[in-house]
HTML snippet that shows the backbone in 3Dmol.js (N, CA, C, O; Angstrom):
<script src="https://3Dmol.org/build/3Dmol-min.js"></script>
<div id="view" style="width:600px;height:400px;position:relative"></div>
<script>
const pdb = `
ATOM      1  N   MET A   1      72.801   7.042 -68.480  1.00  0.00           N
ATOM      2  CA  MET A   1      72.092   7.409 -67.855  1.00  0.00           C
ATOM      3  C   MET A   1      70.612   8.334 -66.884  1.00  0.00           C
ATOM      4  O   MET A   1      69.999   8.334 -65.817  1.00  0.00           O
ATOM      5  N   ARG A   2      70.731   9.215 -68.626  1.00  0.00           N
ATOM      6  CA  ARG A   2      69.810  10.624 -69.048  1.00  0.00           C
ATOM      7  C   ARG A   2      67.932   9.063 -68.587  1.00  0.00           C
ATOM      8  O   ARG A   2      66.961   8.998 -67.833  1.00  0.00           O
ATOM      9  N   CYS A   3      68.647   8.181 -69.791  1.00  0.00           N
ATOM     10  CA  CYS A   3      67.323   6.905 -69.887  1.00  0.00           C
ATOM     11  C   CYS A   3      66.885   7.024 -68.418  1.00  0.00           C
ATOM     12  O   CYS A   3      65.989   7.710 -67.925  1.00  0.00           O
ATOM     13  N   LYS A   4      67.685   6.245 -67.898  1.00  0.00           N
ATOM     14  CA  LYS A   4      66.899   6.238 -66.201  1.00  0.00           C
ATOM     15  C   LYS A   4      66.736   6.804 -65.891  1.00  0.00           C
ATOM     16  O   LYS A   4      65.633   6.437 -65.485  1.00  0.00           O
ATOM     17  N   THR A   5      66.813   7.615 -65.605  1.00  0.00           N
ATOM     18  CA  THR A   5      66.256   9.088 -64.852  1.00  0.00           C
ATOM     19  C   THR A   5      65.056   9.380 -65.315  1.00  0.00           C
ATOM     20  O   THR A   5      64.283   9.511 -64.366  1.00  0.00           O
ATOM     21  N   LEU A   6      64.566   9.535 -66.287  1.00  0.00           N
ATOM     22  CA  LEU A   6      63.848   9.756 -67.319  1.00  0.00           C
ATOM     23  C   LEU A   6      62.764   8.507 -67.131  1.00  0.00           C
ATOM     24  O   LEU A   6      61.615   8.870 -66.876  1.00  0.00           O
ATOM     25  N   THR A   7      62.906   7.657 -67.189  1.00  0.00           N
ATOM     26  CA  THR A   7      61.962   6.161 -66.501  1.00  0.00           C
ATOM     27  C   THR A   7      61.813   6.385 -65.236  1.00  0.00           C
ATOM     28  O   THR A   7      60.650   6.203 -64.877  1.00  0.00           O
ATOM     29  N   LEU A   8      62.980   6.914 -63.885  1.00  0.00           N
ATOM     30  CA  LEU A   8      62.206   6.823 -63.027  1.00  0.00           C
ATOM     31  C   LEU A   8      61.460   8.023 -62.553  1.00  0.00           C
ATOM     32  O   LEU A   8      60.659   8.074 -61.619  1.00  0.00           O
ATOM     33  N   LEU A   9      61.802   8.858 -63.244  1.00  0.00           N
ATOM     34  CA  LEU A   9      60.756  10.172 -63.467  1.00  0.00           C
ATOM     35  C   LEU A   9      59.179   9.976 -63.455  1.00  0.00           C
ATOM     36  O   LEU A   9      58.227  10.252 -62.726  1.00  0.00           O
ATOM     37  N   SER A  10      59.463   9.264 -64.824  1.00  0.00           N
ATOM     38  CA  SER A  10      57.818   8.722 -65.119  1.00  0.00           C
ATOM     39  C   SER A  10      57.229   8.091 -64.382  1.00  0.00           C
ATOM     40  O   SER A  10      56.038   8.363 -64.224  1.00  0.00           O
ATOM     41  N   LEU A  11      57.968   6.751 -63.472  1.00  0.00           N
ATOM     42  CA  LEU A  11      57.344   6.118 -62.637  1.00  0.00           C
ATOM     43  C   LEU A  11      56.739   6.480 -61.552  1.00  0.00           C
ATOM     44  O   LEU A  11      55.665   5.984 -61.212  1.00  0.00           O
ATOM     45  N   ALA A  12      57.429   7.492 -60.804  1.00  0.00           N
ATOM     46  CA  ALA A  12      56.931   8.201 -59.718  1.00  0.00           C
ATOM     47  C   ALA A  12      55.736   9.409 -60.011  1.00  0.00           C
ATOM     48  O   ALA A  12      54.931   9.947 -59.251  1.00  0.00           O
ATOM     49  N   ALA A  13      56.005   9.568 -61.448  1.00  0.00           N
ATOM     50  CA  ALA A  13      54.594  10.385 -61.737  1.00  0.00           C
ATOM     51  C   ALA A  13      53.416   9.705 -61.884  1.00  0.00           C
ATOM     52  O   ALA A  13      52.321  10.227 -61.675  1.00  0.00           O
ATOM     53  N   ALA A  14      53.635   8.146 -62.364  1.00  0.00           N
ATOM     54  CA  ALA A  14      52.567   7.356 -62.489  1.00  0.00           C
ATOM     55  C   ALA A  14      52.227   6.903 -61.429  1.00  0.00           C
ATOM     56  O   ALA A  14      50.996   6.886 -61.448  1.00  0.00           O
ATOM     57  N   ALA A  15      52.728   6.373 -60.147  1.00  0.00           N
ATOM     58  CA  ALA A  15      52.583   6.749 -59.055  1.00  0.00           C
ATOM     59  C   ALA A  15      51.902   7.680 -58.330  1.00  0.00           C
ATOM     60  O   ALA A  15      50.912   7.377 -57.664  1.00  0.00           O
ATOM     61  N   LEU A  16      52.349   8.809 -58.399  1.00  0.00           N
ATOM     62  CA  LEU A  16      51.196   9.758 -57.860  1.00  0.00           C
ATOM     63  C   LEU A  16      50.600  10.003 -58.367  1.00  0.00           C
ATOM     64  O   LEU A  16      49.967  10.768 -57.640  1.00  0.00           O
ATOM     65  N   VAL A  17      49.671   9.985 -60.152  1.00  0.00           N
ATOM     66  CA  VAL A  17      48.589  10.153 -59.911  1.00  0.00           C
ATOM     67  C   VAL A  17      47.907   8.885 -59.929  1.00  0.00           C
ATOM     68  O   VAL A  17      46.701   8.992 -60.151  1.00  0.00           O
ATOM     69  N   PHE A  18      48.309   7.791 -59.768  1.00  0.00           N
ATOM     70  CA  PHE A  18      47.317   6.473 -59.414  1.00  0.00           C
ATOM     71  C   PHE A  18      47.588   5.530 -57.699  1.00  0.00           C
ATOM     72  O   PHE A  18      47.470   4.366 -57.316  1.00  0.00           O
ATOM     73  N   THR A  19      47.979   6.795 -57.111  1.00  0.00           N
ATOM     74  CA  THR A  19      47.336   6.378 -56.006  1.00  0.00           C
ATOM     75  C   THR A  19      46.225   6.426 -55.371  1.00  0.00           C
ATOM     76  O   THR A  19      45.247   7.136 -55.602  1.00  0.00           O
ATOM     77  N   GLY A  20      46.344   5.868 -54.785  1.00  0.00           N
ATOM     78  CA  GLY A  20      44.679   6.477 -54.411  1.00  0.00           C
ATOM     79  C   GLY A  20      43.418   5.486 -54.988  1.00  0.00           C
ATOM     80  O   GLY A  20      42.285   5.573 -54.515  1.00  0.00           O
ATOM     81  N   CYS A  21      43.703   4.718 -55.866  1.00  0.00           N
ATOM     82  CA  CYS A  21      42.584   4.094 -56.951  1.00  0.00           C
ATOM     83  C   CYS A  21      42.379   2.980 -56.343  1.00  0.00           C
ATOM     84  O   CYS A  21      43.358   2.607 -55.696  1.00  0.00           O
ATOM     85  N   ASP A  22      41.251   2.136 -56.293  1.00  0.00           N
ATOM     86  CA  ASP A  22      40.574   1.358 -56.099  1.00  0.00           C
ATOM     87  C   ASP A  22      40.379   0.192 -56.948  1.00  0.00           C
ATOM     88  O   ASP A  22      40.069  -0.997 -56.862  1.00  0.00           O
ATOM     89  N   GLY A  23      40.734   1.163 -57.899  1.00  0.00           N
ATOM     90  CA  GLY A  23      40.418   0.293 -59.511  1.00  0.00           C
ATOM     91  C   GLY A  23      39.161   0.258 -59.538  1.00  0.00           C
ATOM     92  O   GLY A  23      38.743  -0.810 -59.985  1.00  0.00           O
ATOM     93  N   GLY A  24      37.991   1.341 -59.101  1.00  0.00           N
ATOM     94  CA  GLY A  24      36.841   0.802 -59.597  1.00  0.00           C
ATOM     95  C   GLY A  24      35.936   0.416 -58.379  1.00  0.00           C
ATOM     96  O   GLY A  24      34.868   0.976 -58.129  1.00  0.00           O
ATOM     97  N   LYS A  25      36.310  -0.283 -57.881  1.00  0.00           N
ATOM     98  CA  LYS A  25      35.583  -0.729 -56.817  1.00  0.00           C
ATOM     99  C   LYS A  25      34.716  -0.361 -55.506  1.00  0.00           C
ATOM    100  O   LYS A  25      33.923  -1.074 -54.891  1.00  0.00           O
ATOM    101  N   ALA A  26      35.120   1.005 -55.262  1.00  0.00           N
ATOM    102  CA  ALA A  26      34.200   1.804 -54.329  1.00  0.00           C
ATOM    103  C   ALA A  26      33.019   2.457 -55.202  1.00  0.00           C
ATOM    104  O   ALA A  26      33.122   2.846 -56.365  1.00  0.00           O
ATOM    105  N   GLN A  27      31.885   2.493 -54.394  1.00  0.00           N
ATOM    106  CA  GLN A  27      31.045   2.781 -55.697  1.00  0.00           C
ATOM    107  C   GLN A  27      29.797   3.587 -54.272  1.00  0.00           C
ATOM    108  O   GLN A  27      29.815   3.398 -53.056  1.00  0.00           O
ATOM    109  N   MET A  28      28.936   4.396 -55.049  1.00  0.00           N
ATOM    110  CA  MET A  28      28.098   5.100 -54.111  1.00  0.00           C
ATOM    111  C   MET A  28      26.940   4.091 -53.645  1.00  0.00           C
ATOM    112  O   MET A  28      26.947   2.890 -53.917  1.00  0.00           O
ATOM    113  N   THR A  29      25.947   4.743 -52.908  1.00  0.00           N
ATOM    114  CA  THR A  29      24.886   3.521 -53.163  1.00  0.00           C
ATOM    115  C   THR A  29      23.658   4.022 -53.725  1.00  0.00           C
ATOM    116  O   THR A  29      23.238   5.033 -53.163  1.00  0.00           O
ATOM    117  N   THR A  30      23.052   3.635 -54.573  1.00  0.00           N
ATOM    118  CA  THR A  30      21.892   3.653 -54.794  1.00  0.00           C
ATOM    119  C   THR A  30      20.848   4.802 -54.642  1.00  0.00           C
ATOM    120  O   THR A  30      20.219   4.944 -53.593  1.00  0.00           O
ATOM    121  N   GLY A  31      20.704   5.517 -55.590  1.00  0.00           N
ATOM    122  CA  GLY A  31      19.814   6.859 -55.256  1.00  0.00           C
ATOM    123  C   GLY A  31      20.968   7.829 -54.713  1.00  0.00           C
ATOM    124  O   GLY A  31      20.332   8.679 -54.089  1.00  0.00           O
ATOM    125  N   GLU A  32      22.176   8.118 -54.630  1.00  0.00           N
ATOM    126  CA  GLU A  32      23.113   8.968 -54.192  1.00  0.00           C
ATOM    127  C   GLU A  32      23.960   9.622 -55.668  1.00  0.00           C
ATOM    128  O   GLU A  32      24.705   8.972 -56.401  1.00  0.00           O
ATOM    129  N   THR A  33      23.594  11.022 -55.809  1.00  0.00           N
ATOM    130  CA  THR A  33      24.069  11.988 -56.489  1.00  0.00           C
ATOM    131  C   THR A  33      24.825  12.504 -55.986  1.00  0.00           C
ATOM    132  O   THR A  33      24.521  13.123 -54.966  1.00  0.00           O
ATOM    133  N   ASN A  34      26.287  12.498 -56.496  1.00  0.00           N
ATOM    134  CA  ASN A  34      27.415  13.800 -55.792  1.00  0.00           C
ATOM    135  C   ASN A  34      28.244  13.887 -56.324  1.00  0.00           C
ATOM    136  O   ASN A  34      29.160  13.121 -56.623  1.00  0.00           O
ATOM    137  N   VAL A  35      27.812  15.728 -56.680  1.00  0.00           N
ATOM    138  CA  VAL A  35      28.744  16.268 -58.158  1.00  0.00           C
ATOM    139  C   VAL A  35      30.043  17.430 -57.325  1.00  0.00           C
ATOM    140  O   VAL A  35      30.035  18.660 -57.279  1.00  0.00           O
ATOM    141  N   LEU A  36      31.352  16.154 -56.586  1.00  0.00           N
ATOM    142  CA  LEU A  36      32.306  17.033 -55.596  1.00  0.00           C
ATOM    143  C   LEU A  36      31.952  17.864 -54.704  1.00  0.00           C
ATOM    144  O   LEU A  36      32.595  18.911 -54.635  1.00  0.00           O
ATOM    145  N   GLY A  37      30.909  17.648 -53.835  1.00  0.00           N
ATOM    146  CA  GLY A  37      30.219  18.485 -52.355  1.00  0.00           C
ATOM    147  C   GLY A  37      29.703  19.571 -52.617  1.00  0.00           C
ATOM    148  O   GLY A  37      29.301  20.462 -51.869  1.00  0.00           O
ATOM    149  N   LEU A  38      29.723  19.463 -53.981  1.00  0.00           N
ATOM    150  CA  LEU A  38      28.707  21.199 -54.700  1.00  0.00           C
ATOM    151  C   LEU A  38      27.279  20.740 -53.930  1.00  0.00           C
ATOM    152  O   LEU A  38      26.564  21.051 -52.978  1.00  0.00           O
ATOM    153  N   TYR A  39      27.372  19.892 -54.903  1.00  0.00           N
ATOM    154  CA  TYR A  39      25.508  19.000 -54.719  1.00  0.00           C
ATOM    155  C   TYR A  39      25.849  17.613 -54.272  1.00  0.00           C
ATOM    156  O   TYR A  39      26.802  16.868 -54.498  1.00  0.00           O
ATOM    157  N   LYS A  40      24.847  17.522 -53.622  1.00  0.00           N
ATOM    158  CA  LYS A  40      25.086  16.071 -52.888  1.00  0.00           C
ATOM    159  C   LYS A  40      23.419  15.366 -52.841  1.00  0.00           C
ATOM    160  O   LYS A  40      22.752  16.101 -52.113  1.00  0.00           O
ATOM    161  N   ASN A  41      22.778  14.498 -53.240  1.00  0.00           N
ATOM    162  CA  ASN A  41      21.672  14.087 -53.163  1.00  0.00           C
ATOM    163  C   ASN A  41      21.358  12.826 -52.765  1.00  0.00           C
ATOM    164  O   ASN A  41      21.874  11.920 -53.419  1.00  0.00           O
ATOM    165  N   VAL A  42      20.322  12.403 -51.453  1.00  0.00           N
ATOM    166  CA  VAL A  42      20.417  11.093 -51.041  1.00  0.00           C
ATOM    167  C   VAL A  42      19.491  10.971 -51.003  1.00  0.00           C
ATOM    168  O   VAL A  42      18.893  11.896 -50.454  1.00  0.00           O
ATOM    169  N   GLN A  43      18.694   9.884 -51.484  1.00  0.00           N
ATOM    170  CA  GLN A  43      16.952   9.600 -51.779  1.00  0.00           C
ATOM    171  C   GLN A  43      16.888   8.430 -50.797  1.00  0.00           C
ATOM    172  O   GLN A  43      17.674   7.484 -50.841  1.00  0.00           O
ATOM    173  N   GLU A  44      15.910   8.556 -49.920  1.00  0.00           N
ATOM    174  CA  GLU A  44      15.451   8.370 -48.698  1.00  0.00           C
ATOM    175  C   GLU A  44      16.452   8.124 -47.802  1.00  0.00           C
ATOM    176  O   GLU A  44      16.984   7.015 -47.758  1.00  0.00           O
ATOM    177  N   SER A  45      16.824   9.155 -46.973  1.00  0.00           N
ATOM    178  CA  SER A  45      18.161   9.258 -46.294  1.00  0.00           C
ATOM    179  C   SER A  45      17.562   9.635 -44.872  1.00  0.00           C
ATOM    180  O   SER A  45      18.070   9.211 -43.833  1.00  0.00           O
ATOM    181  N   TYR A  46      16.731  10.249 -44.890  1.00  0.00           N
ATOM    182  CA  TYR A  46      16.379  10.619 -43.234  1.00  0.00           C
ATOM    183  C   TYR A  46      17.041  10.032 -41.928  1.00  0.00           C
ATOM    184  O   TYR A  46      16.597   9.375 -40.987  1.00  0.00           O
ATOM    185  N   ALA A  47      18.494  10.620 -42.306  1.00  0.00           N
ATOM    186  CA  ALA A  47      19.323  10.777 -41.382  1.00  0.00           C
ATOM    187  C   ALA A  47      19.487  12.120 -40.624  1.00  0.00           C
ATOM    188  O   ALA A  47      19.012  13.237 -40.829  1.00  0.00           O
ATOM    189  N   PRO A  48      20.282  11.653 -39.725  1.00  0.00           N
ATOM    190  CA  PRO A  48      19.835  13.324 -38.702  1.00  0.00           C
ATOM    191  C   PRO A  48      21.037  14.313 -39.699  1.00  0.00           C
ATOM    192  O   PRO A  48      21.955  13.791 -40.331  1.00  0.00           O
ATOM    193  N   THR A  49      20.823  15.504 -39.660  1.00  0.00           N
ATOM    194  CA  THR A  49      21.501  16.258 -39.987  1.00  0.00           C
ATOM    195  C   THR A  49      22.872  17.498 -39.058  1.00  0.00           C
ATOM    196  O   THR A  49      22.584  17.746 -37.887  1.00  0.00           O
ATOM    197  N   SER A  50      23.473  17.798 -39.307  1.00  0.00           N
ATOM    198  CA  SER A  50      24.786  18.310 -38.728  1.00  0.00           C
ATOM    199  C   SER A  50      24.779  19.096 -38.423  1.00  0.00           C
ATOM    200  O   SER A  50      24.735  19.984 -39.274  1.00  0.00           O
ATOM    201  N   PRO A  51      24.824  19.604 -36.646  1.00  0.00           N
ATOM    202  CA  PRO A  51      23.957  20.890 -36.249  1.00  0.00           C
ATOM    203  C   PRO A  51      25.352  22.172 -36.783  1.00  0.00           C
ATOM    204  O   PRO A  51      25.529  23.090 -35.981  1.00  0.00           O
ATOM    205  N   ASN A  52      26.105  22.166 -37.874  1.00  0.00           N
ATOM    206  CA  ASN A  52      26.863  22.544 -38.291  1.00  0.00           C
ATOM    207  C   ASN A  52      26.312  22.902 -39.184  1.00  0.00           C
ATOM    208  O   ASN A  52      27.053  22.926 -40.166  1.00  0.00           O
ATOM    209  N   SER A  53      25.057  23.305 -39.435  1.00  0.00           N
ATOM    210  CA  SER A  53      24.249  23.425 -41.310  1.00  0.00           C
ATOM    211  C   SER A  53      22.769  24.004 -40.811  1.00  0.00           C
ATOM    212  O   SER A  53      21.907  23.875 -39.941  1.00  0.00           O
ATOM    213  N   PHE A  54      23.155  24.807 -42.131  1.00  0.00           N
ATOM    214  CA  PHE A  54      21.611  24.982 -41.825  1.00  0.00           C
ATOM    215  C   PHE A  54      20.596  24.839 -42.672  1.00  0.00           C
ATOM    216  O   PHE A  54      20.433  25.109 -43.862  1.00  0.00           O
ATOM    217  N   THR A  55      19.920  24.345 -41.803  1.00  0.00           N
ATOM    218  CA  THR A  55      18.419  22.710 -42.550  1.00  0.00           C
ATOM    219  C   THR A  55      17.475  23.549 -43.024  1.00  0.00           C
ATOM    220  O   THR A  55      16.596  23.874 -42.226  1.00  0.00           O
ATOM    221  N   ILE A  56      17.435  23.960 -44.066  1.00  0.00           N
ATOM    222  CA  ILE A  56      15.542  23.710 -44.506  1.00  0.00           C
ATOM    223  C   ILE A  56      15.095  22.570 -45.067  1.00  0.00           C
ATOM    224  O   ILE A  56      15.588  21.875 -45.955  1.00  0.00           O
ATOM    225  N   ASN A  57      14.039  22.454 -44.403  1.00  0.00           N
ATOM    226  CA  ASN A  57      12.599  21.093 -44.379  1.00  0.00           C
ATOM    227  C   ASN A  57      11.445  21.753 -45.132  1.00  0.00           C
ATOM    228  O   ASN A  57      10.891  22.833 -44.926  1.00  0.00           O
ATOM    229  N   SER A  58      11.242  20.870 -46.006  1.00  0.00           N
ATOM    230  CA  SER A  58      10.342  20.878 -47.264  1.00  0.00           C
ATOM    231  C   SER A  58       9.011  21.577 -46.550  1.00  0.00           C
ATOM    232  O   SER A  58       8.422  22.576 -46.963  1.00  0.00           O
ATOM    233  N   ASP A  59       8.722  20.866 -45.482  1.00  0.00           N
ATOM    234  CA  ASP A  59       7.229  21.365 -44.884  1.00  0.00           C
ATOM    235  C   ASP A  59       7.095  23.023 -44.781  1.00  0.00           C
ATOM    236  O   ASP A  59       6.290  23.904 -45.081  1.00  0.00           O
ATOM    237  N   GLU A  60       7.715  22.954 -44.489  1.00  0.00           N
ATOM    238  CA  GLU A  60       8.005  24.785 -43.891  1.00  0.00           C
ATOM    239  C   GLU A  60       8.031  25.510 -45.073  1.00  0.00           C
ATOM    240  O   GLU A  60       7.944  26.704 -44.789  1.00  0.00           O
ATOM    241  N   LEU A  61       8.128  25.297 -46.511  1.00  0.00           N
ATOM    242  CA  LEU A  61       8.705  25.500 -47.683  1.00  0.00           C
ATOM    243  C   LEU A  61       6.580  25.578 -48.597  1.00  0.00           C
ATOM    244  O   LEU A  61       6.202  26.308 -49.514  1.00  0.00           O
ATOM    245  N   TYR A  62       5.895  24.692 -47.932  1.00  0.00           N
ATOM    246  CA  TYR A  62       4.839  24.254 -48.726  1.00  0.00           C
ATOM    247  C   TYR A  62       4.005  22.874 -47.906  1.00  0.00           C
ATOM    248  O   TYR A  62       4.584  21.890 -47.445  1.00  0.00           O
ATOM    249  N   THR A  63       2.732  23.090 -47.887  1.00  0.00           N
ATOM    250  CA  THR A  63       2.334  22.136 -47.312  1.00  0.00           C
ATOM    251  C   THR A  63       2.258  20.316 -48.012  1.00  0.00           C
ATOM    252  O   THR A  63       1.877  20.574 -49.154  1.00  0.00           O
ATOM    253  N   ARG A  64       2.357  19.213 -47.977  1.00  0.00           N
ATOM    254  CA  ARG A  64       1.991  18.135 -48.679  1.00  0.00           C
ATOM    255  C   ARG A  64       2.001  17.042 -47.279  1.00  0.00           C
ATOM    256  O   ARG A  64       2.198  17.175 -46.071  1.00  0.00           O
ATOM    257  N   LYS A  65       1.654  15.866 -48.247  1.00  0.00           N
ATOM    258  CA  LYS A  65       1.449  15.067 -47.532  1.00  0.00           C
ATOM    259  C   LYS A  65       2.224  13.573 -47.433  1.00  0.00           C
ATOM    260  O   LYS A  65       2.336  12.765 -46.511  1.00  0.00           O
ATOM    261  N   ASN A  66       2.663  13.593 -48.704  1.00  0.00           N
ATOM    262  CA  ASN A  66       3.606  12.235 -48.996  1.00  0.00           C
ATOM    263  C   ASN A  66       5.373  12.735 -49.217  1.00  0.00           C
ATOM    264  O   ASN A  66       5.881  12.975 -50.313  1.00  0.00           O
ATOM    265  N   PHE A  67       5.842  12.781 -48.334  1.00  0.00           N
ATOM    266  CA  PHE A  67       7.020  13.037 -48.007  1.00  0.00           C
ATOM    267  C   PHE A  67       8.679  11.976 -48.500  1.00  0.00           C
ATOM    268  O   PHE A  67       8.974  10.858 -48.078  1.00  0.00           O
ATOM    269  N   SER A  68       9.407  12.781 -49.412  1.00  0.00           N
ATOM    270  CA  SER A  68      10.179  11.115 -49.964  1.00  0.00           C
ATOM    271  C   SER A  68      11.364  11.054 -49.323  1.00  0.00           C
ATOM    272  O   SER A  68      12.261  10.439 -49.900  1.00  0.00           O
ATOM    273  N   GLY A  69      11.602  11.563 -48.222  1.00  0.00           N
ATOM    274  CA  GLY A  69      12.896  11.242 -47.322  1.00  0.00           C
ATOM    275  C   GLY A  69      13.950  11.994 -48.071  1.00  0.00           C
ATOM    276  O   GLY A  69      14.945  11.979 -47.347  1.00  0.00           O
ATOM    277  N   ASP A  70      14.103  12.380 -48.725  1.00  0.00           N
ATOM    278  CA  ASP A  70      15.551  12.999 -50.047  1.00  0.00           C
ATOM    279  C   ASP A  70      15.765  14.005 -49.075  1.00  0.00           C
ATOM    280  O   ASP A  70      14.963  14.763 -48.530  1.00  0.00           O
ATOM    281  N   LYS A  71      17.565  13.819 -48.899  1.00  0.00           N
ATOM    282  CA  LYS A  71      18.471  15.163 -48.168  1.00  0.00           C
ATOM    283  C   LYS A  71      18.833  15.405 -49.204  1.00  0.00           C
ATOM    284  O   LYS A  71      18.972  14.516 -50.044  1.00  0.00           O
ATOM    285  N   THR A  72      19.161  17.010 -49.517  1.00  0.00           N
ATOM    286  CA  THR A  72      19.885  17.226 -50.740  1.00  0.00           C
ATOM    287  C   THR A  72      20.807  18.344 -49.850  1.00  0.00           C
ATOM    288  O   THR A  72      20.318  19.132 -49.040  1.00  0.00           O
ATOM    289  N   THR A  73      22.209  18.238 -50.172  1.00  0.00           N
ATOM    290  CA  THR A  73      23.258  19.180 -49.123  1.00  0.00           C
ATOM    291  C   THR A  73      24.208  19.961 -50.619  1.00  0.00           C
ATOM    292  O   THR A  73      24.645  19.528 -51.684  1.00  0.00           O
ATOM    293  N   LEU A  74      24.168  21.674 -49.728  1.00  0.00           N
ATOM    294  CA  LEU A  74      24.846  22.328 -51.100  1.00  0.00           C
ATOM    295  C   LEU A  74      26.283  22.518 -50.060  1.00  0.00           C
ATOM    296  O   LEU A  74      26.422  22.413 -48.841  1.00  0.00           O
ATOM    297  N   LEU A  75      27.399  22.899 -51.361  1.00  0.00           N
ATOM    298  CA  LEU A  75      28.393  23.342 -50.445  1.00  0.00           C
ATOM    299  C   LEU A  75      29.010  22.888 -49.621  1.00  0.00           C
ATOM    300  O   LEU A  75      29.664  23.608 -48.867  1.00  0.00           O
ATOM    301  N   TRP A  76      28.987  21.136 -49.477  1.00  0.00           N
ATOM    302  CA  TRP A  76      29.907  20.590 -48.950  1.00  0.00           C
ATOM    303  C   TRP A  76      29.637  20.205 -47.112  1.00  0.00           C
ATOM    304  O   TRP A  76      30.422  19.847 -46.233  1.00  0.00           O
ATOM    305  N   GLY A  77      28.004  20.516 -47.110  1.00  0.00           N
ATOM    306  CA  GLY A  77      27.025  20.068 -46.004  1.00  0.00           C
ATOM    307  C   GLY A  77      27.143  21.578 -45.575  1.00  0.00           C
ATOM    308  O   GLY A  77      27.729  21.643 -44.494  1.00  0.00           O
ATOM    309  N   LEU A  78      26.842  22.609 -45.980  1.00  0.00           N
ATOM    310  CA  LEU A  78      26.702  24.278 -45.768  1.00  0.00           C
ATOM    311  C   LEU A  78      25.173  24.817 -44.966  1.00  0.00           C
ATOM    312  O   LEU A  78      24.761  25.372 -43.947  1.00  0.00           O
ATOM    313  N   ILE A  79      24.547  23.960 -46.754  1.00  0.00           N
ATOM    314  CA  ILE A  79      23.676  23.788 -46.419  1.00  0.00           C
ATOM    315  C   ILE A  79      22.186  22.664 -46.322  1.00  0.00           C
ATOM    316  O   ILE A  79      22.572  21.799 -47.107  1.00  0.00           O
ATOM    317  N   THR A  80      21.419  22.402 -46.063  1.00  0.00           N
ATOM    318  CA  THR A  80      21.233  20.870 -46.241  1.00  0.00           C
ATOM    319  C   THR A  80      19.193  21.236 -46.411  1.00  0.00           C
ATOM    320  O   THR A  80      18.543  21.915 -45.616  1.00  0.00           O
ATOM    321  N   ILE A  81      18.859  20.806 -47.180  1.00  0.00           N
ATOM    322  CA  ILE A  81      17.468  20.874 -47.523  1.00  0.00           C
ATOM    323  C   ILE A  81      16.474  19.189 -47.784  1.00  0.00           C
ATOM    324  O   ILE A  81      16.289  18.363 -48.678  1.00  0.00           O
ATOM    325  N   GLU A  82      16.023  19.469 -46.179  1.00  0.00           N
ATOM    326  CA  GLU A  82      15.404  18.017 -45.852  1.00  0.00           C
ATOM    327  C   GLU A  82      14.072  17.850 -46.197  1.00  0.00           C
ATOM    328  O   GLU A  82      13.295  18.699 -45.759  1.00  0.00           O
ATOM    329  N   ASP A  83      13.387  16.471 -47.248  1.00  0.00           N
ATOM    330  CA  ASP A  83      12.127  16.084 -47.355  1.00  0.00           C
ATOM    331  C   ASP A  83      11.745  15.259 -46.385  1.00  0.00           C
ATOM    332  O   ASP A  83      11.527  14.078 -46.656  1.00  0.00           O
ATOM    333  N   TYR A  84      11.664  15.534 -45.658  1.00  0.00           N
ATOM    334  CA  TYR A  84      11.270  14.827 -44.422  1.00  0.00           C
ATOM    335  C   TYR A  84      11.243  15.608 -43.115  1.00  0.00           C
ATOM    336  O   TYR A  84      10.919  15.048 -42.068  1.00  0.00           O
TER     337      TYR A  84
END
`;
const viewer = $3Dmol.createViewer("view");
viewer.addModel(pdb, "pdb");
viewer.setStyle({}, {cartoon: {color: "spectrum"}});
viewer.zoomTo();
viewer.render();
</script>
C-alpha cells in the first residue's frame, strides 16, 4: 500500500514538473536574447513600442547616421531603448 502511494506521489510530482514542456520545439527568433524578461534584446525589430513603456530613442542620446533597428527592453518592458 505504501509503495503504491509513493509511486502515485512521484508520478504526480513528475507531471507537475514537466507540465508545459514542448520537447524543445519552441525557439526564439534569430537575433533575440531574453533573460527572464529582465533584459530582452531583439535585433532589427522596428516594432512599435507599448504606450505603457518609458521609451528612450538612441538619437536622443547621441547623433549617428546608421541605425541598427535593435530594441532593448528592461524590467518586462517598463523601459525600452530603441535604436531606430
